[in-house]
C-alpha positions in Angstrom: 27.4 90.0 175.2 25.2 90.6 172.2 24.9 93.7 170.4 22.5 95.3 168.0 24.4 97.1 165.3 21.5 98.1 163.5 20.5 100.0 166.7 23.4 102.0 167.5 23.3 105.8 168.2 19.9 105.2 169.8 19.5 107.6 172.4 17.8 106.8 175.8 16.8 109.1 178.7 17.2 107.2 181.7 15.6 108.5 184.6 16.6 106.8 187.9 17.6 108.3 191.4 19.7 105.5 192.7 23.1 106.3 191.5 24.5 103.1 191.6 21.6 101.4 189.9 21.6 104.3 187.4 25.3 103.7 186.7 24.9 100.2 186.4 22.1 100.6 183.7 24.1 103.3 181.7 27.3 101.0 181.5 25.2 97.7 180.2 23.5 99.7 177.9 26.5 102.0 176.5 28.1 98.5 175.7 25.1 97.4 174.0 25.9 100.5 171.7 23.0 102.8 173.0 23.7 106.5 174.1 22.5 107.2 177.6 21.6 110.1 179.2 21.3 110.2 182.9 18.9 112.1 185.2 18.0 111.8 188.6 15.0 113.7 189.3 11.5 114.3 187.8 12.1 118.2 186.9 15.4 117.3 185.1 13.7 114.4 183.1 11.1 116.9 181.8 13.6 119.5 180.9 15.7 117.2 179.1 12.5 115.6 177.3 11.3 119.0 176.4 14.6 120.1 174.9 16.1 117.0 173.2 15.3 114.1 170.9 15.3 110.8 172.4 14.7 107.4 170.7 13.3 106.0 174.1 12.5 106.7 177.7 13.3 104.7 180.7 12.0 106.0 183.9 12.0 104.9 187.4 8.5 106.1 189.1 9.4 107.2 192.6 12.0 109.9 192.0 12.2 113.4 193.6 10.1 116.6 192.4 8.0 114.8 189.8 7.3 110.9 189.8 8.1 109.2 186.8 4.2 108.6 185.8 4.0 112.6 185.7 6.9 113.2 183.8 5.6 110.7 181.1 2.3 112.2 181.1 3.6 115.7 180.7 5.9 114.6 177.6 2.9 112.9 176.1 0.6 115.8 176.2 3.4 117.7 174.4 3.9 115.3 171.5 7.0 113.4 172.7 6.4 110.3 171.2 9.5 108.2 172.2 8.6 105.0 173.2 8.6 104.4 177.1 9.5 101.6 179.6 8.9 102.2 183.6 11.6 100.6 185.5 10.1 100.5 189.2 9.4 98.4 192.4 5.9 99.3 192.3 3.8 96.4 191.2 0.1 96.5 192.0 -2.3 96.5 189.2 -3.4 100.3 190.3 0.3 101.1 189.4 0.5 99.2 186.1 -3.0 100.6 185.0 -1.4 104.2 185.8 1.7 103.7 184.2 0.1 102.4 181.2 -2.5 105.6 181.0 0.7 107.8 181.3 1.5 106.4 178.1 4.1 103.7 178.6 4.6 100.9 176.2 6.2 98.4 178.7 6.5 97.9 182.6 9.4 96.1 184.3 9.4 95.5 187.7 12.6 95.6 190.2 14.6 94.0 190.6 15.1 92.9 186.9 18.0 91.2 184.8 19.9 93.7 182.5 19.9 90.9 179.7 15.9 91.1 180.0 16.0 95.1 180.1 18.0 94.9 177.1 16.0 92.5 175.1 12.9 94.4 176.1 14.5 97.9 174.7 15.5 96.2 171.6 12.2 94.6 170.9 10.5 97.9 171.6 12.4 99.9 169.5 12.5 97.3 166.6 8.5 97.3 167.0 8.1 101.4 166.9 10.8 102.2 164.4 9.7 102.6 160.7 13.0 101.9 159.6 12.5 98.1 160.9 10.4 97.3 158.1 12.3 95.8 155.1 9.8 97.9 152.8 10.7 101.4 151.5 9.4 104.3 153.7 7.0 106.7 151.7 8.2 110.2 152.0 6.2 112.0 149.4 3.8 110.5 147.0 6.9 110.1 144.3 9.8 109.2 146.9 10.8 106.5 149.0 13.6 105.4 151.1 15.1 102.2 151.4 16.9 102.6 154.7 19.0 99.1 154.6 20.5 100.4 151.3 20.7 104.2 151.7 18.6 104.5 148.6 15.8 106.9 147.5 13.0 105.6 144.9 11.8 108.4 143.0 9.5 108.4 139.5 13.0 109.1 137.5 14.9 106.2 139.1 17.0 105.4 142.1 19.4 108.0 144.2 22.1 106.0 146.2 22.5 108.6 149.1 25.9 109.3 150.6 26.5 107.7 154.0 25.8 110.8 156.1 23.2 112.1 154.3 21.4 108.5 154.9 22.1 108.4 158.3 20.4 112.1 158.6 17.5 110.7 156.7 16.9 108.0 159.1 17.4 110.2 162.2 14.8 112.6 160.7 12.3 109.6 159.8 12.7 107.9 163.1 11.1 111.1 164.6 8.5 112.1 162.0 6.6 115.7 162.5 9.1 116.5 165.3 11.8 119.1 165.7 15.3 117.7 165.8 18.0 119.9 167.2 21.3 120.3 165.3 23.2 119.0 168.5 21.1 115.8 168.3 22.0 115.4 164.6 25.6 115.9 165.2 25.9 113.6 168.3 24.3 110.8 166.3 25.5 110.9 162.8 29.1 111.8 163.1 31.3 109.1 164.7 33.4 110.0 167.7 36.5 110.6 165.6 34.7 112.9 162.9 34.9 116.5 162.8 31.5 117.9 163.0 29.7 121.2 162.5 26.6 122.9 162.1 27.7 124.3 158.7 28.5 120.7 157.6 25.0 119.8 158.6 23.4 122.5 156.9 25.2 121.3 153.7 23.9 117.6 154.1 20.3 119.0 154.9 20.4 121.0 151.8 21.5 118.1 149.5 18.8 116.3 151.0 16.2 118.9 150.7 17.2 119.0 146.7 16.0 115.5 146.4 13.0 115.7 148.7 12.0 119.1 148.3 12.4 122.3 150.6 8.8 121.6 152.1 9.3 118.0 153.1 12.6 119.3 155.4 11.6 122.4 157.5 14.2 124.7 158.9 12.9 125.7 162.2 14.8 128.9 163.2 16.7 128.4 166.5 15.4 124.8 167.0 16.5 122.4 164.2 14.8 120.5 161.5 11.7 118.7 160.7 10.7 116.3 158.3 6.9 116.4 157.0 5.9 113.3 155.3 2.9 113.5 152.8 
């Protein structure tokens, strides 16, 4: 089974009310290196979509409480920009039109091969991520970030970031202008065998702000951190 190490720690919100299928998809994607959160109804998907930060939404349509179209439409209206794929047995042109109007990026009809799902997810994430480019990512007029080498380019030269701070900056840049919770950073930037804490996160953020400026990484009290690109 092929894995994509560069996409490790990608967080996926899976909305699927068929427990067996949900478990099969979760197992497959987890083996690929993704972190999958499973929900089984539209109301819970909305709550999780609002409260947490995800890199991709993977939604069934015919689910309890709120259908997948309505869930994604609501999240898009609230500035949740993660790419989205619908997985559904609906297959009419009208359904397809509704899906794209709701804000999806891809549409996969059931039944499907898990390998095809994996390939579509990989292609979509690679296409949508600013980190997929080989060129440094502009952060301010004077500073850019080479995500491949974990290096800042500044007017004064180059700064090689510590591994943890490079990972934190990558997470921020994957979700520009969005508030990312401390829990999301801890789950994504720290390995399972590492001891993590909010105090440690604050220290790494403080170090990044020394390089980038306090106005570039905002501390949204009680919610998390947000990068503002200029």
